[in-house]
N, C-alpha and C positions, 0 to 999 in steps of 0.2 A: 504494500500500500504506500503510495506516494502522498505525503502531506503537503498541502498548499495553504498557507496562511496569508490573509490580506489584512494589513494593519491600516486603519483609517479612522475617519469620523463619520459614522453612518449617515447622518443627515446633512453633511456638507459636500459641496462639489469640490473637485480638485482645484488647486491654486490657479492653474492655467497653463497655456501652451508654453513651450520652451523650458519648462521645469521638469520634464519627464525623461526617462531613460530610453524612450522608444521614439524619439524624434517628433513628438507631437501627434503621433498616430494612435494614441491609446485612449482616445475618447475624451481627453481633458478639455476639448473645445466645446463639449456639449454642456447642457444644463443638468445632466444626471448627477445624482449624489453618489458618493462612494459606495453607499449601501446598495443602490440600484445597479451600479456597475458590477459589484460583487455578485448580486443575484443573477445577473445575466451570465457571468462567468460560471457560476455554480450550475445553472440550468444547462448551459451549453455543454459543459464537461459531463454532466450526468447523462445527457442524451448521446454523447459521442462514444467512440470505441474505447475511451479511457474511463468510462463511467464506473466500472467496478475496480479500477486500479487507483483511483484518487480519492482523497478525503479533503474537502475544502472547508475552511473555517474563517470567519470574520472576527477580528479583534478590534474593538473600539478603543483607541489609545486614551480616551478620556474616561471611559467607564470600566474597561476590563483590566484584569491583573496581567501585566506584561512580564512578570518574573518568569525566567526560563527562556525569554526571547531577548537576550541582551543585545545582539547585533541590531535588531530592528529598533529597539528602544534607543540605542546610541545613535543610530542614523536619524531617527525622528528628532531627537534632542539636538543633533548637529545641523538640522535645517534641511534635510532631504525632504522633498515634497511628498505629501501623502496622496494616494495610498501607496504603501510599500507592499510588494508581492514577494513572499518567500516560498521557495520550493525546496523541500527536504531541509528546512532550517536555514537556507542561504537566501538572503535578499537578492533577487535578480532584477527586479523592476521597481521603479519609483515614479510617482507623479501621475499615475494613471493605470488603467488596466486594459491591456491589449489581449483580447481573447485568443487571437491567432498566435501571438508571441508566447503566451503562457502555454498554449496547447503544444506548439512546436518545441518549446523547452522541455516539457514533460516527456514528449516522444523521444528527444535526444537522450534524456536521462535513462529511459527504459531500454535503450539499445545495449 
């Protein structure tokens, strides 16, 4: 099972274009909240060929306990734009959620 954690603020939109690790293609130009972006990712992965291989979790940096997620907590405190997307405990994307980039990254890990 591959764990994917999304760290963000459920009811807020990402900060904006140019602040993400995916070149502005991760939906940060939309008015979607981080929670809505997470729900789209979760739904897509559940219906994909990875559905039984992944476990997806949203952690609200304001409300949830981040102990055990030191890297994500440090990145958030250091000013990396939310949401942060961690795969197998390693933060791989920040500032938005690109469903295709997350999917492709999980496929690479599975090889």
